LUMSE-298845 format. One record per residue (C-alpha): residue number from 1; chain; x, y, z. Coordinates in steps of 0.2 Angstrom, whole numbers. Example, Ala and Ser with C-alpha at 12.3 -4.5 7.8 and 13.67 -1.06 7.14 Angstrom:
! residues 2
seq->1; mol->A; xx->62; yy->-22; zz->39
seq->2; mol->A; xx->68; yy->-5; zz->36
***
This chain:
! residues 497
seq->1; mol->A; xx->108; yy->20; zz->84
seq->2; mol->A; xx->112; yy->19; zz->66
seq->3; mol->A; xx->99; yy->15; zz->53
seq->4; mol->A; xx->101; yy->-4; zz->49
seq->5; mol->A; xx->107; yy->-10; zz->32
seq->6; mol->A; xx->109; yy->-27; zz->25
seq->7; mol->A; xx->126; yy->-33; zz->17
seq->8; mol->A; xx->122; yy->-38; zz->-2
seq->9; mol->A; xx->117; yy->-55; zz->-1
seq->10; mol->A; xx->108; yy->-69; zz->-12
seq->11; mol->A; xx->89; yy->-65; zz->-9
seq->12; mol->A; xx->83; yy->-79; zz->4
seq->13; mol->A; xx->65; yy->-76; zz->11
seq->14; mol->A; xx->54; yy->-86; zz->22
seq->15; mol->A; xx->38; yy->-93; zz->28
seq->16; mol->A; xx->36; yy->-96; zz->47
seq->17; mol->A; xx->17; yy->-100; zz->52
seq->18; mol->A; xx->12; yy->-106; zz->70
seq->19; mol->A; xx->4; yy->-124; zz->67
seq->20; mol->A; xx->-11; yy->-121; zz->77
seq->21; mol->A; xx->-23; yy->-121; zz->63
seq->22; mol->A; xx->-27; yy->-122; zz->46
seq->23; mol->A; xx->-19; yy->-110; zz->34
seq->24; mol->A; xx->-32; yy->-95; zz->28
seq->25; mol->A; xx->-30; yy->-85; zz->15
seq->26; mol->A; xx->-21; yy->-71; zz->25
seq->27; mol->A; xx->-7; yy->-83; zz->30
seq->28; mol->A; xx->-5; yy->-90; zz->11
seq->29; mol->A; xx->-5; yy->-73; zz->5
seq->30; mol->A; xx->9; yy->-70; zz->15
seq->31; mol->A; xx->17; yy->-87; zz->9
seq->32; mol->A; xx->14; yy->-81; zz->-9
seq->33; mol->A; xx->22; yy->-66; zz->-9
seq->34; mol->A; xx->39; yy->-73; zz->-1
seq->35; mol->A; xx->38; yy->-87; zz->-13
seq->36; mol->A; xx->36; yy->-74; zz->-28
seq->37; mol->A; xx->51; yy->-63; zz->-22
seq->38; mol->A; xx->62; yy->-78; zz->-21
seq->39; mol->A; xx->60; yy->-85; zz->-37
seq->40; mol->A; xx->59; yy->-68; zz->-44
seq->41; mol->A; xx->79; yy->-64; zz->-40
seq->42; mol->A; xx->82; yy->-82; zz->-41
seq->43; mol->A; xx->83; yy->-85; zz->-22
seq->44; mol->A; xx->79; yy->-98; zz->-10
seq->45; mol->A; xx->62; yy->-99; zz->-1
seq->46; mol->A; xx->63; yy->-106; zz->18
seq->47; mol->A; xx->49; yy->-115; zz->28
seq->48; mol->A; xx->50; yy->-114; zz->45
seq->49; mol->A; xx->38; yy->-121; zz->59
seq->50; mol->A; xx->37; yy->-109; zz->73
seq->51; mol->A; xx->29; yy->-119; zz->85
seq->52; mol->A; xx->35; yy->-122; zz->103
seq->53; mol->A; xx->35; yy->-134; zz->118
seq->54; mol->A; xx->18; yy->-131; zz->123
seq->55; mol->A; xx->12; yy->-132; zz->105
seq->56; mol->A; xx->15; yy->-151; zz->105
seq->57; mol->A; xx->0; yy->-161; zz->97
seq->58; mol->A; xx->-1; yy->-149; zz->82
seq->59; mol->A; xx->7; yy->-161; zz->70
seq->60; mol->A; xx->-8; yy->-164; zz->61
seq->61; mol->A; xx->-8; yy->-144; zz->57
seq->62; mol->A; xx->11; yy->-144; zz->51
seq->63; mol->A; xx->6; yy->-158; zz->40
seq->64; mol->A; xx->-10; yy->-149; zz->33
seq->65; mol->A; xx->1; yy->-134; zz->31
seq->66; mol->A; xx->13; yy->-142; zz->21
seq->67; mol->A; xx->-1; yy->-152; zz->9
seq->68; mol->A; xx->-8; yy->-134; zz->5
seq->69; mol->A; xx->9; yy->-127; zz->0
seq->70; mol->A; xx->12; yy->-139; zz->-13
seq->71; mol->A; xx->-4; yy->-140; zz->-19
seq->72; mol->A; xx->-3; yy->-121; zz->-24
seq->73; mol->A; xx->15; yy->-124; zz->-31
seq->74; mol->A; xx->23; yy->-115; zz->-17
seq->75; mol->A; xx->39; yy->-128; zz->-15
seq->76; mol->A; xx->52; yy->-123; zz->-3
seq->77; mol->A; xx->69; yy->-124; zz->-6
seq->78; mol->A; xx->74; yy->-127; zz->12
seq->79; mol->A; xx->64; yy->-133; zz->27
seq->80; mol->A; xx->54; yy->-150; zz->34
seq->81; mol->A; xx->56; yy->-164; zz->22
seq->82; mol->A; xx->67; yy->-155; zz->11
seq->83; mol->A; xx->82; yy->-152; zz->23
seq->84; mol->A; xx->97; yy->-140; zz->23
seq->85; mol->A; xx->111; yy->-135; zz->34
seq->86; mol->A; xx->103; yy->-124; zz->45
seq->87; mol->A; xx->91; yy->-138; zz->53
seq->88; mol->A; xx->80; yy->-141; zz->64
seq->89; mol->A; xx->66; yy->-132; zz->55
seq->90; mol->A; xx->55; yy->-132; zz->69
seq->91; mol->A; xx->55; yy->-121; zz->85
seq->92; mol->A; xx->52; yy->-135; zz->97
seq->93; mol->A; xx->67; yy->-142; zz->92
seq->94; mol->A; xx->80; yy->-127; zz->93
seq->95; mol->A; xx->79; yy->-124; zz->113
seq->96; mol->A; xx->97; yy->-128; zz->116
seq->97; mol->A; xx->102; yy->-114; zz->103
seq->98; mol->A; xx->91; yy->-102; zz->110
seq->99; mol->A; xx->98; yy->-105; zz->127
seq->100; mol->A; xx->115; yy->-100; zz->121
seq->101; mol->A; xx->110; yy->-83; zz->115
seq->102; mol->A; xx->100; yy->-82; zz->132
seq->103; mol->A; xx->116; yy->-86; zz->141
seq->104; mol->A; xx->126; yy->-74; zz->132
seq->105; mol->A; xx->115; yy->-59; zz->134
seq->106; mol->A; xx->115; yy->-62; zz->153
seq->107; mol->A; xx->133; yy->-64; zz->156
seq->108; mol->A; xx->135; yy->-48; zz->147
seq->109; mol->A; xx->122; yy->-38; zz->158
seq->110; mol->A; xx->111; yy->-35; zz->141
seq->111; mol->A; xx->96; yy->-48; zz->150
seq->112; mol->A; xx->90; yy->-50; zz->168
seq->113; mol->A; xx->76; yy->-60; zz->177
seq->114; mol->A; xx->62; yy->-51; zz->181
seq->115; mol->A; xx->49; yy->-56; zz->196
seq->116; mol->A; xx->36; yy->-45; zz->193
seq->117; mol->A; xx->19; yy->-53; zz->193
seq->118; mol->A; xx->4; yy->-52; zz->179
seq->119; mol->A; xx->-6; yy->-42; zz->192
seq->120; mol->A; xx->8; yy->-29; zz->195
seq->121; mol->A; xx->11; yy->-26; zz->178
seq->122; mol->A; xx->-7; yy->-24; zz->173
seq->123; mol->A; xx->-8; yy->-11; zz->187
seq->124; mol->A; xx->7; yy->-3; zz->180
seq->125; mol->A; xx->1; yy->-4; zz->161
seq->126; mol->A; xx->-15; yy->5; zz->167
seq->127; mol->A; xx->-8; yy->18; zz->178
seq->128; mol->A; xx->4; yy->23; zz->162
seq->129; mol->A; xx->-12; yy->22; zz->151
seq->130; mol->A; xx->-21; yy->34; zz->163
seq->131; mol->A; xx->-7; yy->46; zz->164
seq->132; mol->A; xx->-4; yy->46; zz->145
seq->133; mol->A; xx->11; yy->38; zz->145
seq->134; mol->A; xx->18; yy->22; zz->134
seq->135; mol->A; xx->13; yy->6; zz->145
seq->136; mol->A; xx->32; yy->1; zz->145
seq->137; mol->A; xx->40; yy->-10; zz->159
seq->138; mol->A; xx->46; yy->2; zz->174
seq->139; mol->A; xx->62; yy->-6; zz->176
seq->140; mol->A; xx->56; yy->-13; zz->193
seq->141; mol->A; xx->68; yy->-26; zz->194
seq->142; mol->A; xx->81; yy->-20; zz->182
seq->143; mol->A; xx->93; yy->-15; zz->196
seq->144; mol->A; xx->90; yy->-32; zz->208
seq->145; mol->A; xx->106; yy->-37; zz->215
seq->146; mol->A; xx->117; yy->-53; zz->213
seq->147; mol->A; xx->111; yy->-60; zz->230
seq->148; mol->A; xx->94; yy->-52; zz->228
seq->149; mol->A; xx->92; yy->-63; zz->213
seq->150; mol->A; xx->99; yy->-78; zz->218
seq->151; mol->A; xx->88; yy->-76; zz->235
seq->152; mol->A; xx->72; yy->-75; zz->226
seq->153; mol->A; xx->76; yy->-89; zz->215
seq->154; mol->A; xx->81; yy->-100; zz->231
seq->155; mol->A; xx->63; yy->-95; zz->236
seq->156; mol->A; xx->55; yy->-103; zz->220
seq->157; mol->A; xx->50; yy->-87; zz->213
seq->158; mol->A; xx->46; yy->-88; zz->195
seq->159; mol->A; xx->55; yy->-76; zz->184
seq->160; mol->A; xx->53; yy->-69; zz->167
seq->161; mol->A; xx->70; yy->-63; zz->157
seq->162; mol->A; xx->70; yy->-46; zz->151
seq->163; mol->A; xx->79; yy->-37; zz->137
seq->164; mol->A; xx->89; yy->-22; zz->143
seq->165; mol->A; xx->86; yy->-8; zz->133
seq->166; mol->A; xx->97; yy->7; zz->132
seq->167; mol->A; xx->88; yy->25; zz->135
seq->168; mol->A; xx->87; yy->39; zz->125
seq->169; mol->A; xx->90; yy->31; zz->109
seq->170; mol->A; xx->81; yy->28; zz->91
seq->171; mol->A; xx->80; yy->13; zz->81
seq->172; mol->A; xx->77; yy->16; zz->62
seq->173; mol->A; xx->76; yy->6; zz->48
seq->174; mol->A; xx->70; yy->6; zz->29
seq->175; mol->A; xx->52; yy->-3; zz->28
seq->176; mol->A; xx->52; yy->-10; zz->10
seq->177; mol->A; xx->34; yy->-7; zz->9
seq->178; mol->A; xx->30; yy->6; zz->23
seq->179; mol->A; xx->45; yy->17; zz->22
seq->180; mol->A; xx->57; yy->25; zz->35
seq->181; mol->A; xx->55; yy->20; zz->51
seq->182; mol->A; xx->59; yy->29; zz->67
seq->183; mol->A; xx->56; yy->21; zz->86
seq->184; mol->A; xx->60; yy->28; zz->103
seq->185; mol->A; xx->69; yy->17; zz->115
seq->186; mol->A; xx->61; yy->26; zz->129
seq->187; mol->A; xx->42; yy->21; zz->121
seq->188; mol->A; xx->49; yy->2; zz->119
seq->189; mol->A; xx->57; yy->0; zz->139
seq->190; mol->A; xx->66; yy->-18; zz->144
seq->191; mol->A; xx->54; yy->-33; zz->137
seq->192; mol->A; xx->53; yy->-51; zz->140
seq->193; mol->A; xx->63; yy->-63; zz->129
seq->194; mol->A; xx->60; yy->-79; zz->139
seq->195; mol->A; xx->44; yy->-83; zz->148
seq->196; mol->A; xx->43; yy->-88; zz->165
seq->197; mol->A; xx->41; yy->-107; zz->162
seq->198; mol->A; xx->56; yy->-106; zz->151
seq->199; mol->A; xx->50; yy->-104; zz->133
seq->200; mol->A; xx->57; yy->-89; zz->122
seq->201; mol->A; xx->45; yy->-76; zz->116
seq->202; mol->A; xx->39; yy->-77; zz->98
seq->203; mol->A; xx->50; yy->-62; zz->92
seq->204; mol->A; xx->65; yy->-68; zz->100
seq->205; mol->A; xx->67; yy->-84; zz->95
seq->206; mol->A; xx->61; yy->-79; zz->77
seq->207; mol->A; xx->74; yy->-65; zz->75
seq->208; mol->A; xx->87; yy->-77; zz->81
seq->209; mol->A; xx->81; yy->-91; zz->67
seq->210; mol->A; xx->80; yy->-79; zz->53
seq->211; mol->A; xx->98; yy->-74; zz->57
seq->212; mol->A; xx->105; yy->-91; zz->59
seq->213; mol->A; xx->96; yy->-97; zz->44
seq->214; mol->A; xx->103; yy->-83; zz->30
seq->215; mol->A; xx->87; yy->-75; zz->29
seq->216; mol->A; xx->87; yy->-59; zz->19
seq->217; mol->A; xx->70; yy->-52; zz->17
seq->218; mol->A; xx->57; yy->-53; zz->29
seq->219; mol->A; xx->38; yy->-50; zz->22
seq->220; mol->A; xx->26; yy->-52; zz->35
seq->221; mol->A; xx->11; yy->-42; zz->40
seq->222; mol->A; xx->11; yy->-26; zz->45
seq->223; mol->A; xx->5; yy->-32; zz->64
seq->224; mol->A; xx->22; yy->-37; zz->67
seq->225; mol->A; xx->29; yy->-19; zz->63
seq->226; mol->A; xx->31; yy->-14; zz->82
seq->227; mol->A; xx->43; yy->-32; zz->86
seq->228; mol->A; xx->54; yy->-26; zz->73
seq->229; mol->A; xx->63; yy->-13; zz->84
seq->230; mol->A; xx->65; yy->-26; zz->98
seq->231; mol->A; xx->72; yy->-37; zz->85
seq->232; mol->A; xx->84; yy->-26; zz->78
seq->233; mol->A; xx->90; yy->-24; zz->95
seq->234; mol->A; xx->93; yy->-41; zz->99
seq->235; mol->A; xx->102; yy->-44; zz->83
seq->236; mol->A; xx->114; yy->-31; zz->86
seq->237; mol->A; xx->118; yy->-34; zz->103
seq->238; mol->A; xx->122; yy->-52; zz->99
seq->239; mol->A; xx->132; yy->-48; zz->82
seq->240; mol->A; xx->118; yy->-57; zz->71
seq->241; mol->A; xx->114; yy->-52; zz->55
seq->242; mol->A; xx->100; yy->-40; zz->51
seq->243; mol->A; xx->89; yy->-43; zz->37
seq->244; mol->A; xx->78; yy->-31; zz->28
seq->245; mol->A; xx->60; yy->-28; zz->32
seq->246; mol->A; xx->43; yy->-26; zz->23
seq->247; mol->A; xx->27; yy->-23; zz->33
seq->248; mol->A; xx->14; yy->-29; zz->21
seq->249; mol->A; xx->-6; yy->-23; zz->23
seq->250; mol->A; xx->-18; yy->-34; zz->32
seq->251; mol->A; xx->-33; yy->-42; zz->24
seq->252; mol->A; xx->-49; yy->-38; zz->28
seq->253; mol->A; xx->-67; yy->-42; zz->26
seq->254; mol->A; xx->-81; yy->-33; zz->17
seq->255; mol->A; xx->-84; yy->-24; zz->35
seq->256; mol->A; xx->-66; yy->-19; zz->35
seq->257; mol->A; xx->-63; yy->-31; zz->51
seq->258; mol->A; xx->-48; yy->-42; zz->50
seq->259; mol->A; xx->-52; yy->-57; zz->38
seq->260; mol->A; xx->-59; yy->-71; zz->48
seq->261; mol->A; xx->-71; yy->-86; zz->47
seq->262; mol->A; xx->-86; yy->-74; zz->52
seq->263; mol->A; xx->-82; yy->-62; zz->39
seq->264; mol->A; xx->-81; yy->-74; zz->25
seq->265; mol->A; xx->-63; yy->-80; zz->25
seq->266; mol->A; xx->-61; yy->-99; zz->21
seq->267; mol->A; xx->-47; yy->-110; zz->23
seq->268; mol->A; xx->-35; yy->-117; zz->9
seq->269; mol->A; xx->-40; yy->-134; zz->12
seq->270; mol->A; xx->-58; yy->-128; zz->11
seq->271; mol->A; xx->-54; yy->-120; zz->-6
seq->272; mol->A; xx->-47; yy->-134; zz->-12
seq->273; mol->A; xx->-61; yy->-147; zz->-6
seq->274; mol->A; xx->-73; yy->-136; zz->-14
seq->275; mol->A; xx->-65; yy->-136; zz->-31
seq->276; mol->A; xx->-55; yy->-120; zz->-34
seq->277; mol->A; xx->-40; yy->-122; zz->-43
seq->278; mol->A; xx->-22; yy->-119; zz->-38
seq->279; mol->A; xx->-19; yy->-104; zz->-50
seq->280; mol->A; xx->-35; yy->-96; zz->-47
seq->281; mol->A; xx->-30; yy->-94; zz->-30
seq->282; mol->A; xx->-14; yy->-88; zz->-33
seq->283; mol->A; xx->-19; yy->-75; zz->-47
seq->284; mol->A; xx->-31; yy->-68; zz->-36
seq->285; mol->A; xx->-20; yy->-67; zz->-19
seq->286; mol->A; xx->-5; yy->-59; zz->-29
seq->287; mol->A; xx->-17; yy->-45; zz->-33
seq->288; mol->A; xx->-24; yy->-44; zz->-16
seq->289; mol->A; xx->-14; yy->-27; zz->-10
seq->290; mol->A; xx->-3; yy->-29; zz->-24
seq->291; mol->A; xx->-5; yy->-22; zz->-44
seq->292; mol->A; xx->2; yy->-29; zz->-61
seq->293; mol->A; xx->4; yy->-19; zz->-76
seq->294; mol->A; xx->-7; yy->-34; zz->-85
seq->295; mol->A; xx->-22; yy->-41; zz->-80
seq->296; mol->A; xx->-22; yy->-57; zz->-90
seq->297; mol->A; xx->-21; yy->-73; zz->-81
seq->298; mol->A; xx->-2; yy->-79; zz->-78
seq->299; mol->A; xx->6; yy->-95; zz->-71
seq->300; mol->A; xx->18; yy->-94; zz->-57
seq->301; mol->A; xx->33; yy->-90; zz->-66
seq->302; mol->A; xx->25; yy->-75; zz->-75
seq->303; mol->A; xx->17; yy->-70; zz->-59
seq->304; mol->A; xx->34; yy->-70; zz->-50
seq->305; mol->A; xx->44; yy->-61; zz->-64
seq->306; mol->A; xx->31; yy->-46; zz->-61
seq->307; mol->A; xx->28; yy->-45; zz->-43
seq->308; mol->A; xx->38; yy->-29; zz->-35
seq->309; mol->A; xx->39; yy->-24; zz->-17
seq->310; mol->A; xx->32; yy->-5; zz->-25
seq->311; mol->A; xx->17; yy->-11; zz->-30
seq->312; mol->A; xx->12; yy->-15; zz->-12
seq->313; mol->A; xx->-1; yy->-4; zz->-7
seq->314; mol->A; xx->-3; yy->0; zz->13
seq->315; mol->A; xx->-19; yy->2; zz->14
seq->316; mol->A; xx->-30; yy->-14; zz->20
seq->317; mol->A; xx->-33; yy->-26; zz->5
seq->318; mol->A; xx->-50; yy->-28; zz->5
seq->319; mol->A; xx->-58; yy->-47; zz->2
seq->320; mol->A; xx->-69; yy->-49; zz->-12
seq->321; mol->A; xx->-75; yy->-67; zz->-16
seq->322; mol->A; xx->-82; yy->-63; zz->-34
seq->323; mol->A; xx->-65; yy->-60; zz->-37
seq->324; mol->A; xx->-59; yy->-76; zz->-34
seq->325; mol->A; xx->-73; yy->-82; zz->-42
seq->326; mol->A; xx->-68; yy->-72; zz->-59
seq->327; mol->A; xx->-52; yy->-78; zz->-58
seq->328; mol->A; xx->-56; yy->-97; zz->-55
seq->329; mol->A; xx->-66; yy->-95; zz->-71
seq->330; mol->A; xx->-50; yy->-88; zz->-79
seq->331; mol->A; xx->-41; yy->-102; zz->-71
seq->332; mol->A; xx->-54; yy->-116; zz->-79
seq->333; mol->A; xx->-52; yy->-106; zz->-98
seq->334; mol->A; xx->-35; yy->-109; zz->-96
seq->335; mol->A; xx->-34; yy->-127; zz->-90
seq->336; mol->A; xx->-34; yy->-141; zz->-104
seq->337; mol->A; xx->-51; yy->-151; zz->-107
seq->338; mol->A; xx->-41; yy->-168; zz->-101
seq->339; mol->A; xx->-37; yy->-158; zz->-84
seq->340; mol->A; xx->-52; yy->-153; zz->-83
seq->341; mol->A; xx->-60; yy->-170; zz->-83
seq->342; mol->A; xx->-49; yy->-174; zz->-70
seq->343; mol->A; xx->-53; yy->-160; zz->-61
seq->344; mol->A; xx->-73; yy->-163; zz->-60
seq->345; mol->A; xx->-70; yy->-180; zz->-55
seq->346; mol->A; xx->-56; yy->-177; zz->-41
seq->347; mol->A; xx->-71; yy->-173; zz->-28
seq->348; mol->A; xx->-86; yy->-186; zz->-23
seq->349; mol->A; xx->-102; yy->-177; zz->-24
seq->350; mol->A; xx->-118; yy->-186; zz->-16
seq->351; mol->A; xx->-107; yy->-201; zz->-16
seq->352; mol->A; xx->-105; yy->-201; zz->-35
seq->353; mol->A; xx->-95; yy->-193; zz->-50
seq->354; mol->A; xx->-98; yy->-184; zz->-65
seq->355; mol->A; xx->-89; yy->-200; zz->-74
seq->356; mol->A; xx->-106; yy->-208; zz->-68
seq->357; mol->A; xx->-118; yy->-198; zz->-78
seq->358; mol->A; xx->-106; yy->-195; zz->-94
seq->359; mol->A; xx->-106; yy->-210; zz->-106
seq->360; mol->A; xx->-90; yy->-217; zz->-113
seq->361; mol->A; xx->-81; yy->-209; zz->-126
seq->362; mol->A; xx->-89; yy->-193; zz->-123
seq->363; mol->A; xx->-79; yy->-186; zz->-109
seq->364; mol->A; xx->-71; yy->-173; zz->-117
seq->365; mol->A; xx->-84; yy->-167; zz->-128
seq->366; mol->A; xx->-95; yy->-165; zz->-112
seq->367; mol->A; xx->-80; yy->-152; zz->-104
seq->368; mol->A; xx->-78; yy->-145; zz->-121
seq->369; mol->A; xx->-97; yy->-142; zz->-120
seq->370; mol->A; xx->-100; yy->-134; zz->-102
seq->371; mol->A; xx->-83; yy->-129; zz->-97
seq->372; mol->A; xx->-88; yy->-110; zz->-99
seq->373; mol->A; xx->-103; yy->-112; zz->-88
seq->374; mol->A; xx->-95; yy->-120; zz->-74
seq->375; mol->A; xx->-86; yy->-113; zz->-56
seq->376; mol->A; xx->-83; yy->-129; zz->-47
seq->377; mol->A; xx->-86; yy->-146; zz->-50
seq->378; mol->A; xx->-103; yy->-147; zz->-41
seq->379; mol->A; xx->-108; yy->-136; zz->-54
seq->380; mol->A; xx->-100; yy->-150; zz->-68
seq->381; mol->A; xx->-110; yy->-164; zz->-58
seq->382; mol->A; xx->-127; yy->-155; zz->-60
seq->383; mol->A; xx->-123; yy->-153; zz->-81
seq->384; mol->A; xx->-119; yy->-170; zz->-82
seq->385; mol->A; xx->-134; yy->-175; zz->-71
seq->386; mol->A; xx->-146; yy->-162; zz->-81
seq->387; mol->A; xx->-139; yy->-169; zz->-98
seq->388; mol->A; xx->-137; yy->-188; zz->-96
seq->389; mol->A; xx->-147; yy->-195; zz->-79
seq->390; mol->A; xx->-161; yy->-207; zz->-85
seq->391; mol->A; xx->-172; yy->-198; zz->-72
seq->392; mol->A; xx->-174; yy->-182; zz->-80
seq->393; mol->A; xx->-178; yy->-166; zz->-69
seq->394; mol->A; xx->-183; yy->-147; zz->-74
seq->395; mol->A; xx->-180; yy->-132; zz->-63
seq->396; mol->A; xx->-196; yy->-120; zz->-61
seq->397; mol->A; xx->-189; yy->-110; zz->-73
seq->398; mol->A; xx->-188; yy->-124; zz->-87
seq->399; mol->A; xx->-203; yy->-133; zz->-82
seq->400; mol->A; xx->-214; yy->-115; zz->-85
seq->401; mol->A; xx->-205; yy->-115; zz->-102
seq->402; mol->A; xx->-211; yy->-133; zz->-107
seq->403; mol->A; xx->-228; yy->-129; zz->-100
seq->404; mol->A; xx->-230; yy->-112; zz->-110
seq->405; mol->A; xx->-224; yy->-121; zz->-126
seq->406; mol->A; xx->-237; yy->-133; zz->-124
seq->407; mol->A; xx->-237; yy->-152; zz->-130
seq->408; mol->A; xx->-241; yy->-149; zz->-147
seq->409; mol->A; xx->-224; yy->-141; zz->-148
seq->410; mol->A; xx->-215; yy->-156; zz->-143
seq->411; mol->A; xx->-227; yy->-167; zz->-152
seq->412; mol->A; xx->-219; yy->-157; zz->-170
seq->413; mol->A; xx->-201; yy->-157; zz->-163
seq->414; mol->A; xx->-202; yy->-176; zz->-163
seq->415; mol->A; xx->-210; yy->-176; zz->-180
seq->416; mol->A; xx->-196; yy->-166; zz->-187
seq->417; mol->A; xx->-185; yy->-181; zz->-185
seq->418; mol->A; xx->-195; yy->-190; zz->-199
seq->419; mol->A; xx->-186; yy->-178; zz->-211
seq->420; mol->A; xx->-169; yy->-178; zz->-216
seq->421; mol->A; xx->-162; yy->-167; zz->-203
seq->422; mol->A; xx->-142; yy->-171; zz->-203
seq->423; mol->A; xx->-137; yy->-154; zz->-192
seq->424; mol->A; xx->-145; yy->-145; zz->-179
seq->425; mol->A; xx->-147; yy->-127; zz->-190
seq->426; mol->A; xx->-156; yy->-138; zz->-204
seq->427; mol->A; xx->-167; yy->-147; zz->-189
seq->428; mol->A; xx->-170; yy->-129; zz->-182
seq->429; mol->A; xx->-175; yy->-122; zz->-198
seq->430; mol->A; xx->-188; yy->-137; zz->-202
seq->431; mol->A; xx->-195; yy->-132; zz->-183
seq->432; mol->A; xx->-197; yy->-115; zz->-187
seq->433; mol->A; xx->-208; yy->-118; zz->-202
seq->434; mol->A; xx->-218; yy->-130; zz->-194
seq->435; mol->A; xx->-221; yy->-123; zz->-177
seq->436; mol->A; xx->-220; yy->-105; zz->-182
seq->437; mol->A; xx->-209; yy->-99; zz->-168
seq->438; mol->A; xx->-194; yy->-90; zz->-169
seq->439; mol->A; xx->-182; yy->-84; zz->-156
seq->440; mol->A; xx->-183; yy->-86; zz->-137
seq->441; mol->A; xx->-201; yy->-93; zz->-140
seq->442; mol->A; xx->-192; yy->-108; zz->-152
seq->443; mol->A; xx->-175; yy->-109; zz->-143
seq->444; mol->A; xx->-182; yy->-108; zz->-123
seq->445; mol->A; xx->-193; yy->-123; zz->-123
seq->446; mol->A; xx->-179; yy->-132; zz->-132
seq->447; mol->A; xx->-166; yy->-128; zz->-119
seq->448; mol->A; xx->-179; yy->-132; zz->-108
seq->449; mol->A; xx->-182; yy->-150; zz->-112
seq->450; mol->A; xx->-164; yy->-154; zz->-118
seq->451; mol->A; xx->-154; yy->-146; zz->-101
seq->452; mol->A; xx->-168; yy->-145; zz->-89
seq->453; mol->A; xx->-160; yy->-128; zz->-85
seq->454; mol->A; xx->-165; yy->-111; zz->-93
seq->455; mol->A; xx->-159; yy->-98; zz->-81
seq->456; mol->A; xx->-142; yy->-97; zz->-69
seq->457; mol->A; xx->-133; yy->-110; zz->-63
seq->458; mol->A; xx->-131; yy->-109; zz->-44
seq->459; mol->A; xx->-117; yy->-116; zz->-35
seq->460; mol->A; xx->-116; yy->-128; zz->-21
seq->461; mol->A; xx->-113; yy->-113; zz->-10
seq->462; mol->A; xx->-130; yy->-107; zz->-14
seq->463; mol->A; xx->-124; yy->-91; zz->-21
seq->464; mol->A; xx->-129; yy->-83; zz->-41
seq->465; mol->A; xx->-112; yy->-80; zz->-47
seq->466; mol->A; xx->-119; yy->-74; zz->-63
seq->467; mol->A; xx->-133; yy->-75; zz->-77
seq->468; mol->A; xx->-128; yy->-90; zz->-86
seq->469; mol->A; xx->-140; yy->-97; zz->-99
seq->470; mol->A; xx->-127; yy->-112; zz->-102
seq->471; mol->A; xx->-119; yy->-120; zz->-116
seq->472; mol->A; xx->-125; yy->-116; zz->-133
seq->473; mol->A; xx->-140; yy->-127; zz->-139
seq->474; mol->A; xx->-129; yy->-132; zz->-155
seq->475; mol->A; xx->-115; yy->-140; zz->-143
seq->476; mol->A; xx->-129; yy->-150; zz->-132
seq->477; mol->A; xx->-137; yy->-156; zz->-146
seq->478; mol->A; xx->-119; yy->-163; zz->-153
seq->479; mol->A; xx->-116; yy->-171; zz->-137
seq->480; mol->A; xx->-133; yy->-180; zz->-133
seq->481; mol->A; xx->-136; yy->-186; zz->-151
seq->482; mol->A; xx->-153; yy->-190; zz->-158
seq->483; mol->A; xx->-157; yy->-206; zz->-147
seq->484; mol->A; xx->-157; yy->-196; zz->-132
seq->485; mol->A; xx->-164; yy->-178; zz->-139
seq->486; mol->A; xx->-179; yy->-189; zz->-145
seq->487; mol->A; xx->-182; yy->-196; zz->-126
seq->488; mol->A; xx->-178; yy->-179; zz->-119
seq->489; mol->A; xx->-192; yy->-170; zz->-132
seq->490; mol->A; xx->-206; yy->-185; zz->-127
seq->491; mol->A; xx->-202; yy->-183; zz->-110
seq->492; mol->A; xx->-206; yy->-165; zz->-111
seq->493; mol->A; xx->-220; yy->-168; zz->-121
seq->494; mol->A; xx->-230; yy->-180; zz->-107
seq->495; mol->A; xx->-224; yy->-166; zz->-94
seq->496; mol->A; xx->-234; yy->-152; zz->-102
seq->497; mol->A; xx->-250; yy->-145; zz->-91
***
């Protein structure tokens, strides 16, 4: 068979998930790649639900998936809610269309019923593997006569429908990531396109829908690579247009195994509820198995402009949570104080919000002071409590620093306010003189008293992302104000051993 080629058509990509659970990073990465390629070429991005009648009841996952995509800014141009001229966009609603193509193949002798049981097929596969042959179908039902077929149906025997594969041929195509691909039809054999319960096989309706909906580029995981020659044969037999194919490397965990919840994968919903920003996720995933010339933080438009299939690696892409956190910090840097304030208060923590601690009028100043020291809204909540809670608490290291400084240090720190100390620097200069302390011995107890922290800030997940000594003391000084600073110093004085 000649290599398949695609006529020049406007680019149209698609994301076609099965709504059987929440979207995880591997799924959403595929969606992102398809979205970026469509936007780069000013083409179309299609969303399609690969459900079946047997999967009814999973509408909640379809809605959750749509919410995830919209949160990330991956708006589709055609599909559920949006509509389009190729609908419906759920596989379970396209049964009559598939039946037409089944009938077309059967009427031309390109498909035939197979009555082999699962037990027979399993024995056949084992025999082939033991002999060192590909576990292809033997063709047992290929030559059944029409009367034999009718008689078996009359007895109520269940049957699948198999596509009749020409022997001694090759299927060739140019994969946009993996290069030239050649498959021998003798290694494939006749394959099932309709199950015995009447539902179409995944790769049958998948291929039909891609062709009918005008998809020009199919970007999907490399685990679908062996489906491609089967789909090419189907589309050629039905006279339908062929898309181009790009099979991307899978995402693996630290142990090299496919990414899963066991290996640290989170669902998009979990990331959203955990406070990750959409562009943090997009900047990380766009680089997971793909390289950019620039390492700068980018918006979706810039990510799309610089995305290129030729920069996709063939080796498995290794998930690294620390890199996701890095891009989260970059996203925070590129988000305005006003937007961060809304983000900090978008998730209830311990039945409260950051706004329950921060005094009115100091919201944006609070964000400005702590923005370089947070990764999630939980971190902001901790800082808000440390700085403004009435019942002030210290971590272990802060308490140790306060005890080491001693009550006399804090007594003198309070007395310094009796002088004209208009600025932080003038106050510190005076405190150096009266306590005869400098550097760490001066600043550490002050930080401990005012913020309750001296060491790293721990995220809610319990992992230390980096050493973090908190906001600058001068910024804390400005945020708290003299009255609250005096109360903090007084509390520290009374708690020293």
